[in-house]
SETORSE-107652 format. One line per field, with one value per atom (N, C-alpha, C): atom name; x, y, z. Coordinates in steps of 0.1 Angstrom, whole numbers, m for minus. Example, Ala and Ser with C-alpha at 12.3 -4.5 7.8 and 13.67 -1.06 7.14 Angstrom:
% SETORSE-107652
site N	CA	C	N	CA	C
px 132	123	132	128	137	129
py m57	m45	m33	m22	m11	0
pz 78	78	78	71	71	79
% end
This chain:
% SETORSE-107652
site N	CA	C	N	CA	C	N	CA	C	N	CA	C	N	CA	C	N	CA	C	N	CA	C	N	CA	C	N	CA	C	N	CA	C	N	CA	C	N	CA	C	N	CA	C	N	CA	C	N	CA	C	N	CA	C	N	CA	C	N	CA	C	N	CA	C	N	CA	C	N	CA	C	N	CA	C	N	CA	C	N	CA	C	N	CA	C	N	CA	C	N	CA	C	N	CA	C	N	CA	C	N	CA	C	N	CA	C	N	CA	C	N	CA	C	N	CA	C	N	CA	C	N	CA	C	N	CA	C	N	CA	C	N	CA	C	N	CA	C	N	CA	C	N	CA	C	N	CA	C	N	CA	C	N	CA	C	N	CA	C	N	CA	C	N	CA	C	N	CA	C	N	CA	C	N	CA	C	N	CA	C	N	CA	C	N	CA	C	N	CA	C	N	CA	C	N	CA	C	N	CA	C	N	CA	C	N	CA	C	N	CA	C	N	CA	C	N	CA	C	N	CA	C	N	CA	C	N	CA	C	N	CA	C	N	CA	C	N	CA	C	N	CA	C	N	CA	C	N	CA	C	N	CA	C	N	CA	C	N	CA	C	N	CA	C	N	CA	C	N	CA	C	N	CA	C	N	CA	C	N	CA	C	N	CA	C	N	CA	C	N	CA	C	N	CA	C	N	CA	C	N	CA	C	N	CA	C	N	CA	C	N	CA	C	N	CA	C	N	CA	C	N	CA	C	N	CA	C	N	CA	C	N	CA	C	N	CA	C	N	CA	C	N	CA	C	N	CA	C	N	CA	C	N	CA	C	N	CA	C	N	CA	C	N	CA	C	N	CA	C	N	CA	C	N	CA	C	N	CA	C	N	CA	C	N	CA	C	N	CA	C	N	CA	C	N	CA	C	N	CA	C	N	CA	C	N	CA	C	N	CA	C	N	CA	C	N	CA	C	N	CA	C	N	CA	C	N	CA	C	N	CA	C	N	CA	C	N	CA	C	N	CA	C	N	CA	C	N	CA	C	N	CA	C	N	CA	C	N	CA	C	N	CA	C	N	CA	C	N	CA	C	N	CA	C	N	CA	C	N	CA	C	N	CA	C	N	CA	C	N	CA	C	N	CA	C	N	CA	C	N	CA	C	N	CA	C	N	CA	C	N	CA	C	N	CA	C	N	CA	C	N	CA	C	N	CA	C	N	CA	C	N	CA	C	N	CA	C	N	CA	C	N	CA	C	N	CA	C	N	CA	C	N	CA	C	N	CA	C	N	CA	C	N	CA	C	N	CA	C	N	CA	C	N	CA	C	N	CA	C	N	CA	C	N	CA	C	N	CA	C	N	CA	C	N	CA	C	N	CA	C	N	CA	C	N	CA	C	N	CA	C	N	CA	C	N	CA	C	N	CA	C	N	CA	C	N	CA	C	N	CA	C	N	CA	C	N	CA	C	N	CA	C	N	CA	C	N	CA	C	N	CA	C	N	CA	C	N	CA	C	N	CA	C	N	CA	C	N	CA	C	N	CA	C	N	CA	C	N	CA	C	N	CA	C	N	CA	C	N	CA	C	N	CA	C	N	CA	C	N	CA	C	N	CA	C	N	CA	C	N	CA	C	N	CA	C	N	CA	C	N	CA	C	N	CA	C	N	CA	C	N	CA	C	N	CA	C	N	CA	C	N	CA	C	N	CA	C	N	CA	C	N	CA	C	N	CA	C	N	CA	C	N	CA	C	N	CA	C	N	CA	C	N	CA	C	N	CA	C	N	CA	C	N	CA	C	N	CA	C	N	CA	C	N	CA	C	N	CA	C	N	CA	C	N	CA	C	N	CA	C	N	CA	C	N	CA	C	N	CA	C	N	CA	C	N	CA	C	N	CA	C	N	CA	C	N	CA	C	N	CA	C	N	CA	C	N	CA	C	N	CA	C	N	CA	C	N	CA	C	N	CA	C	N	CA	C	N	CA	C	N	CA	C	N	CA	C	N	CA	C	N	CA	C	N	CA	C	N	CA	C	N	CA	C	N	CA	C	N	CA	C	N	CA	C	N	CA	C	N	CA	C	N	CA	C	N	CA	C	N	CA	C	N	CA	C	N	CA	C	N	CA	C	N	CA	C	N	CA	C	N	CA	C	N	CA	C	N	CA	C	N	CA	C	N	CA	C	N	CA	C	N	CA	C	N	CA	C	N	CA	C	N	CA	C	N	CA	C	N	CA	C	N	CA	C	N	CA	C	N	CA	C	N	CA	C	N	CA	C	N	CA	C	N	CA	C	N	CA	C	N	CA	C	N	CA	C	N	CA	C	N	CA	C	N	CA	C	N	CA	C	N	CA	C	N	CA	C	N	CA	C	N	CA	C	N	CA	C	N	CA	C	N	CA	C	N	CA	C	N	CA	C	N	CA	C	N	CA	C	N	CA	C	N	CA	C	N	CA	C	N	CA	C	N	CA	C	N	CA	C	N	CA	C	N	CA	C	N	CA	C	N	CA	C	N	CA	C	N	CA	C	N	CA	C	N	CA	C	N	CA	C	N	CA	C	N	CA	C	N	CA	C	N	CA	C	N	CA	C	N	CA	C	N	CA	C	N	CA	C	N	CA	C	N	CA	C	N	CA	C	N	CA	C	N	CA	C	N	CA	C	N	CA	C	N	CA	C	N	CA	C	N	CA	C	N	CA	C	N	CA	C	N	CA	C	N	CA	C	N	CA	C	N	CA	C	N	CA	C	N	CA	C	N	CA	C	N	CA	C	N	CA	C	N	CA	C	N	CA	C	N	CA	C	N	CA	C	N	CA	C	N	CA	C	N	CA	C	N	CA	C	N	CA	C	N	CA	C	N	CA	C	N	CA	C	N	CA	C	N	CA	C	N	CA	C	N	CA	C	N	CA	C	N	CA	C	N	CA	C	N	CA	C	N	CA	C	N	CA	C	N	CA	C	N	CA	C	N	CA	C	N	CA	C	N	CA	C	N	CA	C	N	CA	C	N	CA	C	N	CA	C	N	CA	C	N	CA	C	N	CA	C	N	CA	C	N	CA	C	N	CA	C	N	CA	C	N	CA	C	N	CA	C	N	CA	C	N	CA	C	N	CA	C	N	CA	C	N	CA	C	N	CA	C	N	CA	C	N	CA	C	N	CA	C	N	CA	C	N	CA	C	N	CA	C	N	CA	C	N	CA	C
px 1705	1695	1693	1705	1704	1696	1697	1690	1674	1671	1659	1651	1658	1652	1649	1659	1657	1647	1646	1633	1621	1619	1608	1604	1615	1614	1607	1613	1608	1594	1589	1576	1566	1571	1562	1560	1570	1571	1564	1562	1552	1539	1535	1523	1516	1523	1520	1519	1527	1524	1510	1509	1495	1485	1485	1472	1470	1481	1478	1472	1479	1472	1458	1454	1440	1431	1435	1428	1426	1435	1436	1425	1425	1416	1400	1399	1385	1378	1385	1381	1372	1377	1369	1355	1354	1343	1332	1337	1329	1324	1335	1331	1321	1321	1313	1298	1299	1284	1277	1286	1279	1278	1286	1281	1267	1266	1254	1243	1244	1233	1229	1240	1237	1231	1234	1228	1213	1207	1194	1187	1193	1184	1189	1179	1178	1173	1181	1176	1173	1163	1157	1154	1158	1153	1140	1132	1119	1118	1128	1128	1128	1138	1139	1126	1119	1110	1098	1096	1086	1087	1102	1103	1103	1106	1103	1088	1079	1064	1060	1069	1065	1053	1046	1033	1034	1028	1029	1016	1018	1004	1008	998	999	1001	1005	1005	993	984	970	967	956	952	944	942	935	932	921	920	921	932	938	938	932	932	946	947	957	954	964	961	970	965	972	977	988	991	989	983	982	981	980	979	967	966	953	951	938	934	920	917	902	897	885	876	862	856	842	837	824	817	818	816	816	805	793	781	784	793	797	807	813	821	814	811	804	811	810	819	809	810	801	805	797	799	789	790	779	776	766	764	766	764	763	775	784	796	791	802	798	810	808	817	815	826	824	821	808	804	807	806	807	808	817	818	827	823	830	837	836	841	855	860	876	876	886	889	887	880	877	864	856	846	833	827	816	805	796	783	773	758	748	741	732	723	716	716	708	716	730	736	743	742	748	764	767	781	788	780	787	778	778	769	780	770	778	770	775	770	772	760	762	751	756	744	735	741	730	717	719	710	699	699	687	680	688	682	674	679	673	658	659	647	637	642	634	625	633	625	614	620	609	595	598	586	579	584	577	569	574	566	554	560	548	536	541	528	521	526	521	511	514	507	492	488	472	465	471	466	465	479	479	469	467	456	442	439	428	424	433	430	431	438	438	424	417	405	395	397	385	387	397	398	394	397	392	376	370	356	350	355	350	351	362	365	354	354	343	328	326	312	312	321	324	324	327	326	340	352	364	371	381	389	398	401	412	425	429	440	443	434	435	436	428	427	441	447	461	471	472	481	478	469	465	468	468	474	489	494	510	516	509	517	515	503	499	510	512	520	536	540	553	555	549	551	551	543	543	556	562	576	587	585	595	596	584	582	591	586	591	608	611	626	635	629	633	632	621	621	631	633	642	657	660	672	676	664	667	667	660	661	675	680	695	704	703	712	712	699	697	686	679	669	655	646	633	623	615	608	598	591	581	583	596	602	601	606	608	595	585	570	567	571	566	576	584	591	604	609	624	633	636	647	661	670	684	693	707	719	727	724	731	722	729	723	732	724	732	732	744	744	744	737	736	741	745	752	738	741	730	732	743	743	751	750	758	773	782	797	808	818	827	836	838	845	858	863	876	884	882	890	882	888	882	889	886	893	892	886	882	885	880	881	872	867	860	864	856	859	865	866	872	861	863	854	853	841	844	838	843	838	826	817	808	815	826	833	842	843	852	844	852	847	850	840	843	848	840	846	843	850	844	840	831	823	823	827	829	817	809	799	806	812	820	811	798	789	792	796	800	813	821	835	838	848	851	866	870	885	886	896	899	914	915	929	933	944	951	956	949	954	960	969	977	974	976	970	972	984	986	976	974	963	949	946	932	923	928	919	916	922	921	911	905	898	885	874	860	853	842	834	829	828	825	837	851	864	865	870	873	888	886	899	902	913	919	929	929	935	940	951	958	961	960	965	981	987	1002	1007	1001	1007	1002	992	988	988	1001	1002	1000	996	994	979	971	956	950	942	937	922	917	902	898	885	878	870	870	861	858	848	844	844	849	850	835	829	816	817	830	829	846	845	860	861	870	869	871	863	863	874	881	892	904	915	928	935	940	948	959	968	980	991	991	1000	997	987	982	975	967	961	948	939	926	923	912	908	897	899	889	883	871	864	859	860	857	848	835	825	831	832	839	828	832	825	818	825	819	822	814	816	831	838	852	851	850	851	862	872	888	892	885	890	886	894	892	896	890	891	906	913	927	938	933	943	947	960	970	967	963	962	972	976	983	969	968	957	962	952	954	940	943	928	928	918	920	913	922	918	916	916	915	916	912	918	921	929	934	935	935	937	954	958	974	977	989	993	997	992	993	997	1005	1008	1003	1003	1000	1011	1007	1020	1028	1026	1035	1044	1043	1053	1064	1064	1073	1085	1097	1109	1116	1123	1132	1146	1154	1169	1176	1185	1194	1186	1174	1168	1160	1158	1149	1139	1130	1119	1120	1119	1121	1107	1106	1098	1107	1103	1108	1096	1101	1092	1098	1089	1092	1082	1088	1078	1067	1054	1043	1042	1047	1049	1056	1065	1074	1065	1059	1051	1039	1034	1023	1028	1042	1047	1049	1052	1057	1045	1033	1021	1015	1018	1014	1026	1034	1043	1056	1056	1069	1068	1058	1057	1068	1074	1086	1099	1100	1112	1123	1120	1129	1134	1146	1147	1143	1138	1130	1141	1136	1144	1136	1142	1132	1143	1136	1143	1140	1151	1147	1148	1133	1132	1131	1138	1135	1123	1112	1100	1100	1093	1087	1074	1071	1059	1048	1037	1028	1019	1007	997	994	990	983	970	962	948	943	936	931	942	953	966	972	969	974	982	992	1002	1005	1003	1007	1020	1026	1040	1041	1055	1062	1074	1076	1091	1101	1112	1121	1126	1129	1131	1117	1115	1101	1101	1111	1113	1105	1104	1095	1082	1074	1060	1054	1049	1043	1033	1025	1015	1021	1033	1041	1047	1044	1053	1043	1048	1043	1051	1045	1052	1050	1063	1061	1054	1041	1033	1036	1041	1046	1060	1067	1082	1092	1088	1096	1111	1106	1118	1127	1122	1131	1140	1137	1142	1153	1148	1158	1171	1168	1178	1188	1182	1189	1199	1194	1200	1210	1211	1222	1231	1226	1235	1247	1239	1249	1259	1253	1263	1274	1270	1281	1293	1287	1296	1303	1299	1307	1302	1292	1287	1274	1270	1259	1246	1236	1222	1216	1220	1217	1209
py 1248	1239	1228	1221	1209	1213	1226	1231	1232	1238	1238	1224	1214	1201	1195	1197	1193	1197	1212	1221	1213	1212	1205	1191	1183	1170	1171	1179	1182	1186	1195	1199	1188	1180	1168	1160	1156	1146	1150	1165	1170	1170	1173	1172	1157	1148	1133	1129	1135	1131	1137	1150	1155	1150	1145	1140	1127	1119	1107	1109	1119	1125	1128	1133	1139	1127	1119	1106	1099	1097	1088	1096	1108	1115	1115	1115	1116	1103	1092	1080	1073	1072	1067	1074	1088	1094	1090	1087	1082	1071	1060	1048	1046	1055	1054	1059	1070	1074	1061	1056	1044	1032	1031	1020	1023	1037	1039	1037	1042	1037	1022	1014	999	994	1001	998	998	1007	1011	1002	993	984	971	963	948	942	932	927	913	907	895	889	876	868	862	860	857	843	833	821	827	837	843	849	857	864	856	843	830	827	821	815	824	838	846	850	847	851	864	872	886	891	899	905	918	926	940	946	958	966	982	991	1004	1013	1023	1035	1043	1044	1047	1059	1068	1080	1072	1079	1071	1081	1082	1091	1085	1091	1085	1096	1092	1102	1105	1119	1123	1118	1113	1106	1113	1113	1118	1106	1101	1091	1096	1085	1087	1075	1076	1063	1065	1053	1053	1039	1036	1023	1019	1007	1002	1004	1011	1014	1013	1014	1015	1027	1031	1044	1042	1050	1052	1040	1041	1033	1018	1015	1003	996	1003	998	999	987	987	981	989	985	979	967	961	963	967	970	968	969	965	977	986	998	996	985	986	977	972	963	950	942	926	919	906	896	887	885	877	864	857	844	835	841	830	839	834	837	827	826	818	826	841	850	851	849	851	862	870	879	870	876	869	864	861	852	860	854	859	860	869	867	874	869	876	885	894	901	892	896	886	875	872	862	864	854	854	858	867	873	868	873	871	872	865	868	873	882	892	887	887	882	895	898	909	909	904	903	915	928	940	939	928	929	924	914	909	919	929	940	948	951	959	952	939	930	931	931	931	943	954	967	970	965	968	956	946	937	943	949	954	967	974	986	981	970	965	959	953	947	958	969	981	990	986	994	993	982	981	986	984	989	1003	1011	1024	1032	1024	1028	1028	1018	1017	1027	1029	1040	1055	1055	1069	1073	1063	1064	1065	1056	1058	1074	1078	1091	1101	1100	1110	1109	1098	1098	1103	1100	1107	1122	1126	1139	1147	1142	1146	1148	1137	1138	1146	1154	1161	1155	1141	1133	1134	1134	1131	1147	1149	1162	1159	1172	1175	1168	1169	1163	1148	1141	1126	1123	1131	1128	1133	1142	1146	1138	1131	1120	1108	1103	1090	1094	1105	1106	1109	1115	1116	1103	1092	1080	1073	1072	1064	1070	1081	1087	1085	1086	1083	1070	1060	1046	1042	1050	1050	1054	1064	1071	1061	1055	1043	1035	1028	1016	1020	1030	1034	1036	1042	1044	1030	1023	1009	1000	1001	992	995	1010	1013	1007	1010	1006	991	982	968	965	973	971	975	985	989	980	973	963	952	947	938	928	933	921	924	914	917	918	930	933	922	919	909	895	892	879	883	893	895	894	901	901	884	877	862	856	863	860	851	854	851	859	859	866	859	868	862	873	866	876	876	869	868	875	883	889	883	882	876	890	893	902	897	902	898	909	903	911	920	934	944	943	937	937	927	925	912	919	910	915	906	910	900	907	899	904	907	920	925	924	927	924	919	912	909	913	920	926	921	908	902	887	881	868	865	852	844	847	852	856	870	877	890	901	910	920	931	934	946	957	970	981	987	996	1004	1009	1015	1020	1014	1000	990	985	983	977	963	954	941	934	938	934	946	944	952	945	948	944	951	947	955	951	958	953	956	947	951	953	954	952	969	978	992	996	987	993	1003	1013	1025	1026	1034	1037	1051	1049	1063	1069	1080	1084	1093	1099	1111	1119	1130	1140	1150	1158	1169	1181	1193	1206	1210	1208	1214	1208	1196	1188	1189	1193	1194	1200	1211	1217	1207	1198	1191	1180	1178	1165	1172	1162	1165	1153	1154	1140	1137	1123	1118	1111	1116	1113	1098	1090	1076	1076	1064	1061	1047	1044	1029	1028	1015	1013	1000	996	982	980	965	964	963	962	964	953	941	929	923	932	931	942	947	959	957	947	945	943	943	940	955	962	973	971	979	980	994	995	1008	1014	1026	1032	1048	1053	1066	1077	1088	1098	1100	1101	1106	1116	1117	1127	1134	1144	1152	1158	1156	1162	1178	1184	1197	1205	1199	1206	1200	1208	1205	1201	1189	1184	1191	1188	1195	1191	1180	1175	1181	1190	1195	1187	1178	1169	1167	1162	1159	1146	1138	1127	1124	1118	1117	1102	1101	1089	1085	1071	1066	1052	1054	1041	1031	1017	1006	1004	1002	1002	988	978	963	958	947	943	934	935	928	919	908	899	896	900	898	910	920	933	933	939	940	955	957	971	971	983	985	980	973	971	984	986	996	995	1006	1006	1017	1014	1025	1028	1042	1044	1056	1058	1069	1073	1089	1094	1101	1098	1104	1120	1130	1143	1150	1142	1149	1138	1140	1133	1139	1132	1141	1129	1133	1124	1124	1113	1111	1099	1097	1087	1074	1064	1054	1042	1030	1019	1009	996	986	987	987	987	976	964	954	957	963	968	977	981	992	983	988	979	991	987	995	990	999	995	1009	1006	1015	1030	1026	1039	1044	1040	1045	1037	1043	1034	1034	1024	1022	1015	1016	1008	1003	992	986	988	995	999	995	997	993	1002	1006	1014	1007	1016	1008	997	1000	990	976	979	968	961	968	962	952	958	951	940	938	926	916	920	913	907	913	910	900	900	889	879	877	866	869	881	885	876	876	867	869	881	884	877	871	864	875	887	897	899	900	903	915	914	927	935	948	955	961	962	970	982	992	1002	1003	1007	1006	1022	1026	1041	1044	1054	1059	1067	1066	1073	1077	1087	1090	1086	1080	1077	1083	1084	1091	1081	1085	1077	1063	1053	1041	1038	1035	1032	1024	1011	1002	994	992	985	994	1004	1012	1026	1027	1037	1050	1063	1071	1074	1075	1078	1090	1093	1106	1100	1102	1097	1108	1104	1115	1122	1115	1120	1124	1137	1143	1144	1143	1145	1134	1123	1112	1110	1109	1110	1096	1099	1086	1076	1083	1074	1066	1069	1061	1050	1046	1036	1023	1010	1001	999	991	988	973	969	954	955	948	947	932	924	911	907	906	901	912	923	934	929	922	918	911	900	893	903	910	919	926	931	939	927	918	907	908	906	902	914	929	938	938	937	939	928	916	905	907	911	915	924	937	947	943	934	930	921	914	905	911	925	932	932	923	920	927	925	930	922	928	923	915	904	897	881
pz 345	337	346	353	362	375	379	392	390	376	372	371	366	363	379	387	399	410	406	412	409	394	388	394	395	401	417	425	438	439	430	430	425	416	411	421	430	440	453	454	464	461	449	444	445	441	442	457	466	479	486	481	488	482	470	464	469	474	482	495	501	515	513	504	503	499	490	488	498	507	520	529	529	537	535	520	514	512	507	503	516	527	539	540	537	540	528	516	505	508	513	516	527	538	548	544	534	527	523	512	506	515	527	536	543	548	554	545	533	523	521	523	521	534	545	558	557	550	550	541	534	522	525	523	526	513	508	494	497	492	494	481	478	466	468	458	461	471	472	478	493	496	509	514	504	508	514	503	508	522	525	536	548	547	558	560	554	555	555	548	548	543	551	544	542	531	527	529	536	537	533	535	532	545	542	551	549	557	555	565	562	568	578	591	603	610	618	629	641	648	660	673	684	694	702	705	712	728	734	747	758	770	783	791	794	803	818	825	840	846	859	867	876	881	890	896	900	905	902	904	905	919	919	933	930	941	942	948	945	955	966	976	990	995	989	992	989	984	979	989	998	1008	1021	1028	1041	1052	1064	1076	1085	1092	1100	1114	1122	1137	1144	1159	1167	1177	1175	1183	1197	1205	1219	1222	1214	1217	1222	1226	1228	1226	1228	1226	1213	1206	1193	1197	1195	1198	1187	1173	1162	1148	1141	1128	1118	1105	1097	1086	1087	1075	1077	1062	1060	1046	1048	1037	1022	1014	1002	999	1012	1012	1005	995	988	998	998	1004	998	1002	997	1005	1003	1008	1019	1033	1043	1047	1041	1048	1060	1070	1082	1083	1092	1091	1105	1115	1128	1138	1150	1162	1173	1180	1191	1204	1217	1228	1239	1245	1256	1266	1280	1290	1291	1285	1287	1280	1267	1256	1265	1274	1282	1289	1296	1303	1293	1282	1271	1268	1267	1261	1277	1288	1299	1300	1298	1298	1289	1279	1267	1270	1275	1277	1290	1301	1310	1306	1297	1294	1283	1276	1268	1276	1287	1295	1303	1304	1310	1303	1290	1277	1279	1279	1279	1291	1303	1316	1315	1309	1311	1301	1289	1280	1283	1290	1296	1307	1315	1326	1321	1310	1302	1297	1292	1282	1296	1307	1317	1323	1326	1331	1323	1310	1299	1298	1300	1299	1313	1324	1336	1335	1330	1329	1322	1309	1300	1306	1313	1321	1332	1337	1348	1359	1360	1372	1380	1372	1379	1376	1384	1383	1371	1366	1356	1359	1370	1375	1373	1377	1373	1361	1354	1338	1332	1336	1330	1335	1346	1351	1343	1341	1333	1321	1313	1302	1301	1309	1310	1312	1320	1322	1311	1303	1292	1280	1277	1267	1270	1282	1285	1284	1288	1285	1268	1261	1247	1242	1248	1242	1244	1259	1262	1254	1251	1239	1227	1220	1207	1206	1220	1222	1224	1230	1231	1222	1213	1202	1191	1189	1178	1184	1198	1202	1200	1203	1201	1185	1176	1162	1156	1165	1160	1164	1176	1179	1170	1164	1155	1159	1171	1174	1168	1169	1162	1174	1175	1186	1188	1173	1176	1181	1178	1184	1198	1205	1217	1226	1218	1224	1226	1218	1219	1229	1239	1248	1244	1232	1227	1230	1244	1249	1246	1243	1242	1243	1247	1251	1238	1226	1214	1203	1195	1184	1170	1161	1149	1140	1132	1122	1108	1100	1085	1075	1063	1054	1048	1046	1040	1024	1020	1005	1001	987	981	979	980	978	984	987	993	1005	1015	1026	1022	1026	1023	1032	1047	1058	1069	1079	1092	1103	1113	1122	1135	1138	1151	1149	1160	1161	1172	1174	1185	1197	1206	1222	1224	1212	1213	1218	1224	1229	1218	1212	1202	1209	1209	1211	1200	1208	1195	1184	1185	1177	1166	1170	1164	1152	1141	1128	1129	1127	1128	1115	1106	1092	1080	1069	1057	1045	1039	1029	1016	1006	993	984	979	968	955	946	933	922	923	911	904	910	906	904	901	900	890	894	883	887	877	873	882	891	896	892	885	879	886	887	893	880	879	868	875	869	877	871	880	877	862	856	844	831	833	824	827	840	842	833	825	817	803	801	789	792	805	809	808	803	802	804	809	809	796	796	782	773	779	772	774	764	765	773	781	790	786	782	779	791	796	808	808	816	817	831	834	847	848	860	860	855	856	850	838	832	819	810	808	801	786	780	765	764	776	776	779	770	773	772	785	786	785	784	783	794	797	803	800	806	801	813	812	822	826	839	842	856	859	871	872	871	873	889	894	910	907	916	916	925	934	942	940	940	940	952	952	965	966	980	982	972	963	955	940	942	928	917	924	915	920	908	910	907	912	910	897	888	876	877	876	878	866	861	848	849	843	843	835	836	827	817	805	793	794	800	800	815	820	833	833	841	840	855	853	865	873	864	870	878	877	885	900	908	920	927	935	942	948	945	949	938	928	915	910	909	902	887	880	867	860	847	839	827	825	816	809	796	787	784	786	784	770	763	748	751	748	749	733	725	711	700	690	679	666	658	645	634	621	610	607	607	607	598	593	586	598	597	605	599	608	602	614	609	621	631	645	654	653	649	646	635	626	616	621	632	638	645	642	648	656	666	675	675	673	670	678	685	691	695	700	707	696	684	673	667	660	653	639	634	619	613	600	592	580	576	561	551	542	531	517	509	492	485	473	463	462	460	460	449	439	427	433	439	444	456	463	473	468	456	450	445	439	433	446	457	467	471	473	478	468	456	446	443	455	453	442	436	428	418	409	398	388	388	378	383	395	402	401	401	407	422	425	440	444	456	462	471	472	480	489	501	513	518	520	527	541	552	565	569	572	572	587	592	604	606	618	618	631	632	647	648	661	664	673	670	680	689	688	698	690	698	692	697	687	689	680	687	679	672	678	669	661	658	647	654	650	656	645	651	640	641	628	623	615	613	605	603	590	582	586	593	594	582	571	557	551	555	549	534	527	512	506	514	507	507	498	499	503	516	524	515	507	499	488	485	475	481	494	498	503	501	510	522	530	545	547	553	558	572	570	583	589	583	591	585	595	592	593	599	599	609	620	629	623	610	604	596	590	581	589	602	610	613	618	622	609	597	585	583	583	579	591	602	611	614	610	610	597	586	575	577	586	589	596	607	616	608	599	590	578	576	567	553	553	538	531	522	516	523	521	527	518	514	503	511
% end
């Protein structure tokens, strides 16, 4: 009997110990689950809500484009990049041009001096002086030949001399005009060893490659001028994405130092050849003239390759924490009460819900709730003050207290 009683006491003690062990193992898990549920909830009194300046809105259906992220630069078409040179070479006599100087069509750029220019003009004037005599002799021999008074040989020689001189005159005139001289002024005996070069277009000096006193060869570029009236965006698109690109698609782009400012362009040309790096160039016209853009500026761009109706919220309502995105939401009725400044004076509860984000357009971002069991249309969303709620939630969590 005593042995049986002792055995019973041992079994009872073992059962109690096992119960305590199981309780110790399971209780933290329950507490952890409760803790996580509390982490996702922020409670505000009406006074706190008022001080935080929270504004409520809706998660709404919007049409947002699917976008392809690419890189590129601001550039101008080839006809807007002009290189200034001197076909016959010479010494730079004078220039005031510096990189960045704005110039107008016909404005003086640089003067070039070359002693050979005098020889060219002399030859032209000599041929010009012979022109009248050779013409008269040709006409006289032609008349005598027609009257059977002179031989055909004299007539043919006079004709050859006259036409050869005319050819020389035309060639020398073209050469002088190519250099930059005005043949009419030369005919008025305004001979000079210096020629002035003027800007062929409006624009700005991009680079100057010479200086006063330096000799420039015929193949040398003296300076480059860019006409920025026809700026466009040149983007690099790689082979896998080329089928998605079409003319007329919308481009949104930003400068490297202005990532929050988006400008618009439209694709007007897609390159027809794939380069060695498996890419093509896509050209886009600017929607509006942008006075602060310059050729060579680097841009980040997004090409709209399609559009879909999605659930979307203002981009400012999305907060990021530990690499994930969140919204602070309330049931539609609670959101309406909050929007009406909570006339019932009840505390307001906000859920911190994880979301996945999509494309952003016109300051609205496509979203999807990670917990897809919740009906999106039943929720109101904090569109102003979300960061205040995030700070309150995480500060309370660190302090180990409730989010009040």
